[in-house]
Short mmCIF file of the C-alpha atoms (twelve columns), coordinates in Angstrom:
data_MODEL
# 
_entry.id   MODEL 
# 
loop_
_atom_site.group_PDB 
_atom_site.id 
_atom_site.type_symbol 
_atom_site.label_atom_id 
_atom_site.label_alt_id 
_atom_site.label_comp_id 
_atom_site.label_asym_id 
_atom_site.label_seq_id 
_atom_site.Cartn_x 
_atom_site.Cartn_y 
_atom_site.Cartn_z 
_atom_site.pdbx_PDB_model_num 
ATOM 1   C CA . UNK A 1   26.943  -2.549  56.312  1 
ATOM 2   C CA . UNK A 2   27.369  -4.280  53.429  1 
ATOM 3   C CA . UNK A 3   30.949  -5.182  52.575  1 
ATOM 4   C CA . UNK A 4   31.522  -7.092  48.724  1 
ATOM 5   C CA . UNK A 5   28.883  -9.493  49.225  1 
ATOM 6   C CA . UNK A 6   27.909  -11.544 46.423  1 
ATOM 7   C CA . UNK A 7   25.886  -14.831 46.130  1 
ATOM 8   C CA . UNK A 8   23.541  -17.255 43.957  1 
ATOM 9   C CA . UNK A 9   20.245  -18.402 44.638  1 
ATOM 10  C CA . UNK A 10  20.022  -21.427 42.691  1 
ATOM 11  C CA . UNK A 11  16.337  -22.286 42.789  1 
ATOM 12  C CA . UNK A 12  15.428  -18.761 41.310  1 
ATOM 13  C CA . UNK A 13  18.730  -18.806 39.126  1 
ATOM 14  C CA . UNK A 14  19.482  -15.468 40.861  1 
ATOM 15  C CA . UNK A 15  22.774  -14.104 41.546  1 
ATOM 16  C CA . UNK A 16  23.043  -10.903 43.425  1 
ATOM 17  C CA . UNK A 17  26.590  -8.855  43.697  1 
ATOM 18  C CA . UNK A 18  26.907  -6.441  46.511  1 
ATOM 19  C CA . UNK A 19  30.080  -4.115  45.440  1 
ATOM 20  C CA . UNK A 20  29.736  -1.276  48.078  1 
ATOM 21  C CA . UNK A 21  30.762  -0.884  51.336  1 
ATOM 22  C CA . UNK A 22  28.397  1.333   53.445  1 
ATOM 23  C CA . UNK A 23  27.316  2.029   56.776  1 
ATOM 24  C CA . UNK A 24  24.165  0.969   58.204  1 
ATOM 25  C CA . UNK A 25  23.164  4.797   58.081  1 
ATOM 26  C CA . UNK A 26  22.831  4.130   54.115  1 
ATOM 27  C CA . UNK A 27  21.184  1.015   54.021  1 
ATOM 28  C CA . UNK A 28  18.302  0.616   51.775  1 
ATOM 29  C CA . UNK A 29  15.126  -1.826  52.409  1 
ATOM 30  C CA . UNK A 30  15.726  -5.349  50.646  1 
ATOM 31  C CA . UNK A 31  15.568  -5.041  47.070  1 
ATOM 32  C CA . UNK A 32  13.379  -6.759  45.325  1 
ATOM 33  C CA . UNK A 33  14.076  -10.491 43.741  1 
ATOM 34  C CA . UNK A 34  13.868  -10.751 39.901  1 
ATOM 35  C CA . UNK A 35  14.155  -14.447 38.603  1 
ATOM 36  C CA . UNK A 36  16.511  -15.695 35.841  1 
ATOM 37  C CA . UNK A 37  18.729  -12.252 36.724  1 
ATOM 38  C CA . UNK A 38  21.781  -10.742 37.782  1 
ATOM 39  C CA . UNK A 39  21.480  -7.536  40.059  1 
ATOM 40  C CA . UNK A 40  24.460  -5.407  40.846  1 
ATOM 41  C CA . UNK A 41  24.612  -2.736  43.448  1 
ATOM 42  C CA . UNK A 42  27.008  0.461   43.885  1 
ATOM 43  C CA . UNK A 43  27.773  3.651   45.818  1 
ATOM 44  C CA . UNK A 44  28.374  6.897   44.149  1 
ATOM 45  C CA . UNK A 45  28.261  10.025  45.775  1 
ATOM 46  C CA . UNK A 46  26.284  8.972   48.294  1 
ATOM 47  C CA . UNK A 47  23.476  7.213   46.652  1 
ATOM 48  C CA . UNK A 48  23.030  3.412   46.337  1 
ATOM 49  C CA . UNK A 49  22.325  2.696   42.589  1 
ATOM 50  C CA . UNK A 50  21.191  -1.040  41.451  1 
ATOM 51  C CA . UNK A 51  21.054  -2.301  37.767  1 
ATOM 52  C CA . UNK A 52  19.312  -5.766  37.371  1 
ATOM 53  C CA . UNK A 53  20.888  -7.837  34.208  1 
ATOM 54  C CA . UNK A 54  18.970  -10.709 32.649  1 
ATOM 55  C CA . UNK A 55  20.507  -13.896 31.905  1 
ATOM 56  C CA . UNK A 56  20.587  -15.602 28.619  1 
ATOM 57  C CA . UNK A 57  17.541  -16.312 26.963  1 
ATOM 58  C CA . UNK A 58  15.479  -13.806 28.903  1 
ATOM 59  C CA . UNK A 59  14.773  -10.285 28.262  1 
ATOM 60  C CA . UNK A 60  14.298  -7.042  30.624  1 
ATOM 61  C CA . UNK A 61  10.593  -5.744  30.966  1 
ATOM 62  C CA . UNK A 62  10.625  -2.667  32.702  1 
ATOM 63  C CA . UNK A 63  13.351  -0.158  34.114  1 
ATOM 64  C CA . UNK A 64  16.488  -1.554  33.971  1 
ATOM 65  C CA . UNK A 65  18.270  0.649   36.549  1 
ATOM 66  C CA . UNK A 66  17.650  2.553   39.837  1 
ATOM 67  C CA . UNK A 67  18.834  4.107   42.912  1 
ATOM 68  C CA . UNK A 68  17.606  4.373   46.709  1 
ATOM 69  C CA . UNK A 69  16.978  7.857   46.815  1 
ATOM 70  C CA . UNK A 70  17.331  9.927   50.387  1 
ATOM 71  C CA . UNK A 71  13.614  8.838   51.898  1 
ATOM 72  C CA . UNK A 72  15.342  4.939   51.401  1 
ATOM 73  C CA . UNK A 73  13.112  3.362   48.757  1 
ATOM 74  C CA . UNK A 74  14.073  2.585   45.642  1 
ATOM 75  C CA . UNK A 75  12.761  4.855   42.561  1 
ATOM 76  C CA . UNK A 76  10.825  2.208   40.782  1 
ATOM 77  C CA . UNK A 77  9.153   -0.667  39.920  1 
ATOM 78  C CA . UNK A 78  10.570  -4.430  39.949  1 
ATOM 79  C CA . UNK A 79  11.431  -5.155  36.401  1 
ATOM 80  C CA . UNK A 80  10.830  -9.015  35.116  1 
ATOM 81  C CA . UNK A 81  12.870  -11.080 32.916  1 
ATOM 82  C CA . UNK A 82  11.125  -12.607 30.413  1 
ATOM 83  C CA . UNK A 83  11.693  -16.161 28.421  1 
ATOM 84  C CA . UNK A 84  10.788  -16.093 24.839  1 
ATOM 85  C CA . UNK A 85  11.839  -15.107 21.135  1 
ATOM 86  C CA . UNK A 86  10.609  -13.548 17.729  1 
ATOM 87  C CA . UNK A 87  8.473   -15.730 15.520  1 
ATOM 88  C CA . UNK A 88  10.892  -17.036 12.964  1 
ATOM 89  C CA . UNK A 89  11.070  -14.262 10.149  1 
ATOM 90  C CA . UNK A 90  9.878   -15.265 6.716   1 
ATOM 91  C CA . UNK A 91  11.018  -13.384 3.052   1 
ATOM 92  C CA . UNK A 92  9.685   -15.329 0.252   1 
ATOM 93  C CA . UNK A 93  11.933  -15.051 -2.730  1 
ATOM 94  C CA . UNK A 94  14.788  -13.478 -0.669  1 
ATOM 95  C CA . UNK A 95  17.242  -14.579 2.516   1 
ATOM 96  C CA . UNK A 96  18.370  -13.057 5.782   1 
ATOM 97  C CA . UNK A 97  21.509  -13.546 8.275   1 
ATOM 98  C CA . UNK A 98  19.501  -15.981 10.567  1 
ATOM 99  C CA . UNK A 99  19.010  -19.376 11.531  1 
ATOM 100 C CA . UNK A 100 17.807  -20.283 14.653  1 
ATOM 101 C CA . UNK A 101 16.113  -18.858 17.237  1 
ATOM 102 C CA . UNK A 102 15.972  -14.858 17.444  1 
ATOM 103 C CA . UNK A 103 15.810  -13.984 20.781  1 
ATOM 104 C CA . UNK A 104 15.010  -10.391 22.096  1 
ATOM 105 C CA . UNK A 105 17.659  -7.092  20.857  1 
ATOM 106 C CA . UNK A 106 19.124  -9.584  18.534  1 
ATOM 107 C CA . UNK A 107 19.301  -7.851  14.802  1 
ATOM 108 C CA . UNK A 108 18.203  -9.427  11.333  1 
ATOM 109 C CA . UNK A 109 19.408  -8.204  7.720   1 
ATOM 110 C CA . UNK A 110 17.250  -9.159  4.569   1 
ATOM 111 C CA . UNK A 111 18.291  -9.612  0.875   1 
ATOM 112 C CA . UNK A 112 16.285  -10.428 -2.112  1 
ATOM 113 C CA . UNK A 113 16.796  -12.861 -4.743  1 
ATOM 114 C CA . UNK A 114 17.910  -11.816 -8.772  1 
ATOM 115 C CA . UNK A 115 15.339  -10.129 -10.118 1 
ATOM 116 C CA . UNK A 116 13.810  -8.984  -7.575  1 
ATOM 117 C CA . UNK A 117 13.404  -5.847  -5.060  1 
ATOM 118 C CA . UNK A 118 13.444  -5.537  -1.352  1 
ATOM 119 C CA . UNK A 119 10.347  -3.398  -0.298  1 
ATOM 120 C CA . UNK A 120 10.609  -1.778  3.282   1 
ATOM 121 C CA . UNK A 121 13.542  -2.128  5.451   1 
ATOM 122 C CA . UNK A 122 16.355  -4.209  5.046   1 
ATOM 123 C CA . UNK A 123 16.548  -5.200  8.567   1 
ATOM 124 C CA . UNK A 124 14.591  -5.524  11.807  1 
ATOM 125 C CA . UNK A 125 14.830  -5.894  15.580  1 
ATOM 126 C CA . UNK A 126 13.499  -8.627  17.758  1 
ATOM 127 C CA . UNK A 127 11.538  -5.996  20.385  1 
ATOM 128 C CA . UNK A 128 10.467  -6.806  23.827  1 
ATOM 129 C CA . UNK A 129 6.971   -7.702  22.882  1 
ATOM 130 C CA . UNK A 130 8.284   -9.950  20.358  1 
ATOM 131 C CA . UNK A 131 7.460   -8.384  17.040  1 
ATOM 132 C CA . UNK A 132 9.874   -7.018  14.438  1 
ATOM 133 C CA . UNK A 133 10.513  -3.741  13.931  1 
ATOM 134 C CA . UNK A 134 10.623  -2.570  11.789  1 
ATOM 135 C CA . UNK A 135 8.194   -4.757  10.053  1 
ATOM 136 C CA . UNK A 136 9.593   -7.763  7.984   1 
ATOM 137 C CA . UNK A 137 9.876   -6.411  4.389   1 
ATOM 138 C CA . UNK A 138 8.703   -8.406  1.185   1 
ATOM 139 C CA . UNK A 139 10.913  -9.055  -1.950  1 
ATOM 140 C CA . UNK A 140 8.843   -7.835  -5.048  1 
ATOM 141 C CA . UNK A 141 9.043   -8.775  -8.647  1 
ATOM 142 C CA . UNK A 142 10.738  -6.488  -11.012 1 
ATOM 143 C CA . UNK A 143 7.890   -7.285  -13.255 1 
ATOM 144 C CA . UNK A 144 4.887   -4.891  -13.118 1 
ATOM 145 C CA . UNK A 145 1.586   -6.534  -12.587 1 
ATOM 146 C CA . UNK A 146 -1.015  -6.170  -14.979 1 
ATOM 147 C CA . UNK A 147 -2.098  -2.628  -15.298 1 
ATOM 148 C CA . UNK A 148 -5.572  -1.044  -14.739 1 
ATOM 149 C CA . UNK A 149 -8.248  -2.162  -17.183 1 
ATOM 150 C CA . UNK A 150 -10.046 0.862   -19.009 1 
ATOM 151 C CA . UNK A 151 -13.624 1.270   -19.793 1 
ATOM 152 C CA . UNK A 152 -14.447 1.900   -23.498 1 
ATOM 153 C CA . UNK A 153 -10.662 0.908   -24.059 1 
ATOM 154 C CA . UNK A 154 -8.187  -1.312  -23.797 1 
ATOM 155 C CA . UNK A 155 -4.331  -1.852  -24.067 1 
ATOM 156 C CA . UNK A 156 -1.342  -3.359  -25.673 1 
ATOM 157 C CA . UNK A 157 2.149   -4.725  -24.792 1 
ATOM 158 C CA . UNK A 158 3.999   -6.222  -21.943 1 
ATOM 159 C CA . UNK A 159 4.381   -6.059  -18.020 1 
ATOM 160 C CA . UNK A 160 8.260   -7.169  -17.643 1 
ATOM 161 C CA . UNK A 161 10.630  -4.549  -16.310 1 
ATOM 162 C CA . UNK A 162 11.348  -2.088  -18.782 1 
ATOM 163 C CA . UNK A 163 8.294   -2.686  -21.156 1 
ATOM 164 C CA . UNK A 164 5.420   -0.354  -22.336 1 
ATOM 165 C CA . UNK A 165 2.071   -0.760  -22.938 1 
ATOM 166 C CA . UNK A 166 -0.103  1.691   -24.790 1 
ATOM 167 C CA . UNK A 167 -3.515  2.390   -24.688 1 
ATOM 168 C CA . UNK A 168 -6.506  3.075   -27.232 1 
ATOM 169 C CA . UNK A 169 -10.080 4.042   -27.213 1 
ATOM 170 C CA . UNK A 170 -12.751 2.418   -28.848 1 
ATOM 171 C CA . UNK A 171 -14.648 4.292   -31.673 1 
ATOM 172 C CA . UNK A 172 -16.383 7.778   -30.359 1 
ATOM 173 C CA . UNK A 173 -14.626 8.144   -27.233 1 
ATOM 174 C CA . UNK A 174 -10.968 10.006  -27.024 1 
ATOM 175 C CA . UNK A 175 -7.748  9.449   -24.443 1 
ATOM 176 C CA . UNK A 176 -7.405  11.578  -21.549 1 
ATOM 177 C CA . UNK A 177 -4.000  10.829  -19.590 1 
ATOM 178 C CA . UNK A 178 -1.019  9.333   -20.660 1 
ATOM 179 C CA . UNK A 179 -0.862  6.777   -23.938 1 
ATOM 180 C CA . UNK A 180 2.235   4.913   -22.646 1 
ATOM 181 C CA . UNK A 181 2.858   3.420   -19.590 1 
ATOM 182 C CA . UNK A 182 6.487   1.682   -18.718 1 
ATOM 183 C CA . UNK A 183 7.544   -0.796  -16.073 1 
ATOM 184 C CA . UNK A 184 9.487   0.668   -13.818 1 
ATOM 185 C CA . UNK A 185 11.003  -1.988  -10.986 1 
ATOM 186 C CA . UNK A 186 8.111   -3.908  -10.242 1 
ATOM 187 C CA . UNK A 187 5.484   0.022   -10.491 1 
ATOM 188 C CA . UNK A 188 4.122   1.646   -13.110 1 
ATOM 189 C CA . UNK A 189 5.341   4.964   -14.457 1 
ATOM 190 C CA . UNK A 190 1.945   6.678   -14.230 1 
ATOM 191 C CA . UNK A 191 -1.502  6.721   -13.550 1 
ATOM 192 C CA . UNK A 192 -3.845  4.592   -16.282 1 
ATOM 193 C CA . UNK A 193 -5.365  7.157   -18.670 1 
ATOM 194 C CA . UNK A 194 -9.571  7.250   -18.956 1 
ATOM 195 C CA . UNK A 195 -11.758 7.385   -22.257 1 
ATOM 196 C CA . UNK A 196 -14.311 10.105  -22.636 1 
ATOM 197 C CA . UNK A 197 -16.856 10.557  -24.817 1 
ATOM 198 C CA . UNK A 198 -16.294 12.780  -27.781 1 
ATOM 199 C CA . UNK A 199 -19.041 15.308  -27.743 1 
ATOM 200 C CA . UNK A 200 -21.298 15.571  -30.988 1 
ATOM 201 C CA . UNK A 201 -20.974 18.037  -32.939 1 
ATOM 202 C CA . UNK A 202 -24.280 20.246  -33.263 1 
ATOM 203 C CA . UNK A 203 -26.621 19.282  -36.547 1 
ATOM 204 C CA . UNK A 204 -27.136 21.803  -39.214 1 
ATOM 205 C CA . UNK A 205 -30.203 23.533  -39.472 1 
ATOM 206 C CA . UNK A 206 -31.431 21.742  -42.779 1 
ATOM 207 C CA . UNK A 207 -30.790 18.335  -41.174 1 
ATOM 208 C CA . UNK A 208 -32.881 19.040  -38.315 1 
ATOM 209 C CA . UNK A 209 -35.553 20.253  -40.671 1 
ATOM 210 C CA . UNK A 210 -35.356 17.710  -42.860 1 
ATOM 211 C CA . UNK A 211 -35.677 15.030  -39.389 1 
ATOM 212 C CA . UNK A 212 -38.818 17.100  -38.676 1 
ATOM 213 C CA . UNK A 213 -40.555 16.509  -42.025 1 
ATOM 214 C CA . UNK A 214 -39.456 13.077  -42.142 1 
ATOM 215 C CA . UNK A 215 -40.777 12.221  -38.677 1 
ATOM 216 C CA . UNK A 216 -44.253 14.308  -39.775 1 
ATOM 217 C CA . UNK A 217 -44.530 11.692  -42.333 1 
ATOM 218 C CA . UNK A 218 -44.090 8.568   -40.545 1 
ATOM 219 C CA . UNK A 219 -46.543 9.692   -37.878 1 
ATOM 220 C CA . UNK A 220 -49.224 9.988   -40.921 1 
ATOM 221 C CA . UNK A 221 -51.011 6.365   -41.527 1 
ATOM 222 C CA . UNK A 222 -52.623 7.919   -44.773 1 
ATOM 223 C CA . UNK A 223 -50.544 7.745   -47.327 1 
ATOM 224 C CA . UNK A 224 -51.572 10.879  -49.267 1 
ATOM 225 C CA . UNK A 225 -52.466 12.960  -46.248 1 
ATOM 226 C CA . UNK A 226 -48.700 11.531  -44.927 1 
ATOM 227 C CA . UNK A 227 -47.127 13.353  -48.665 1 
ATOM 228 C CA . UNK A 228 -49.150 16.922  -48.135 1 
ATOM 229 C CA . UNK A 229 -48.692 17.002  -44.981 1 
ATOM 230 C CA . UNK A 230 -44.711 16.239  -45.417 1 
ATOM 231 C CA . UNK A 231 -44.714 18.844  -48.428 1 
ATOM 232 C CA . UNK A 232 -46.263 21.695  -46.404 1 
ATOM 233 C CA . UNK A 233 -43.675 20.776  -43.389 1 
ATOM 234 C CA . UNK A 234 -41.074 21.318  -45.918 1 
ATOM 235 C CA . UNK A 235 -42.315 24.658  -46.966 1 
ATOM 236 C CA . UNK A 236 -42.601 25.840  -43.933 1 
ATOM 237 C CA . UNK A 237 -38.914 24.896  -42.980 1 
ATOM 238 C CA . UNK A 238 -37.685 26.497  -46.636 1 
ATOM 239 C CA . UNK A 239 -36.106 23.769  -47.364 1 
ATOM 240 C CA . UNK A 240 -35.976 23.842  -51.569 1 
ATOM 241 C CA . UNK A 241 -36.709 19.951  -52.985 1 
ATOM 242 C CA . UNK A 242 -33.465 19.956  -54.329 1 
ATOM 243 C CA . UNK A 243 -31.884 20.405  -51.236 1 
ATOM 244 C CA . UNK A 244 -33.928 17.716  -49.792 1 
ATOM 245 C CA . UNK A 245 -32.611 15.070  -52.502 1 
ATOM 246 C CA . UNK A 246 -29.355 16.274  -52.163 1 
ATOM 247 C CA . UNK A 247 -29.848 15.721  -47.966 1 
ATOM 248 C CA . UNK A 248 -31.550 12.012  -48.858 1 
ATOM 249 C CA . UNK A 249 -28.659 10.911  -50.524 1 
ATOM 250 C CA . UNK A 250 -25.968 11.703  -48.084 1 
ATOM 251 C CA . UNK A 251 -28.576 9.989   -45.598 1 
ATOM 252 C CA . UNK A 252 -28.422 6.780   -48.144 1 
ATOM 253 C CA . UNK A 253 -24.667 6.373   -48.656 1 
ATOM 254 C CA . UNK A 254 -24.569 6.869   -44.876 1 
ATOM 255 C CA . UNK A 255 -26.650 4.125   -43.920 1 
ATOM 256 C CA . UNK A 256 -24.712 1.953   -47.012 1 
ATOM 257 C CA . UNK A 257 -21.888 2.421   -45.513 1 
ATOM 258 C CA . UNK A 258 -22.779 1.433   -41.802 1 
ATOM 259 C CA . UNK A 259 -24.255 -1.471  -43.189 1 
ATOM 260 C CA . UNK A 260 -20.903 -2.800  -45.582 1 
ATOM 261 C CA . UNK A 261 -19.021 -1.970  -42.149 1 
ATOM 262 C CA . UNK A 262 -21.479 -4.135  -40.083 1 
ATOM 263 C CA . UNK A 263 -21.139 -6.892  -42.032 1 
ATOM 264 C CA . UNK A 264 -17.119 -6.732  -42.280 1 
# 
């Protein structure tokens, strides 16, 4: 029979407290020893309940409370009190409310410096496996990273918070998507647009006929034969000489404009 028994085993830092008074009929096997813990047992409604409490600097791994069933055996495996703490929290460009070792079940709160915003939870707890949960947050600048590059185009603008960048496409390309993106709390307001080729308009029938006649002229080595073949192709295509002259003048003007643009 146990009657208000309490003692401490110094060698393993084990303290045992019996707070029950029961007959031998209610006795259970000796409780399993757990180093660096306090064991408290009590009787409730004819059942014996046991609880382990780890001493300071240790944390419980396993079930904390269990009871002696009608078969006179404990209903759980022996827990363990482990020594340890979590890795020191780190928060670049911010601060947290801990200045020493963080033990299991301790909580830490986080705050970012000015011009930075918190990404993640503003608190974290040291878990039993010596990891942080939720994961440690980060402090991100309110300014944005450079936006994505635009194939066949470019952008102009600043990356600071609240600024706007504007996108442009090169010649013969058109913009698909937003022309402007704004930096909001370190994130761009939308997806980067794209530059797609502008479909070319179909060539007029007269231009096609002219190109075929010129090709025939270029393919003949003999000048006289080439001219004869050229005039024959014009006749076959039904292209009058006046229209041919007009088309050649347009081609000449376009070629001259391209040359001037290239040298400017």
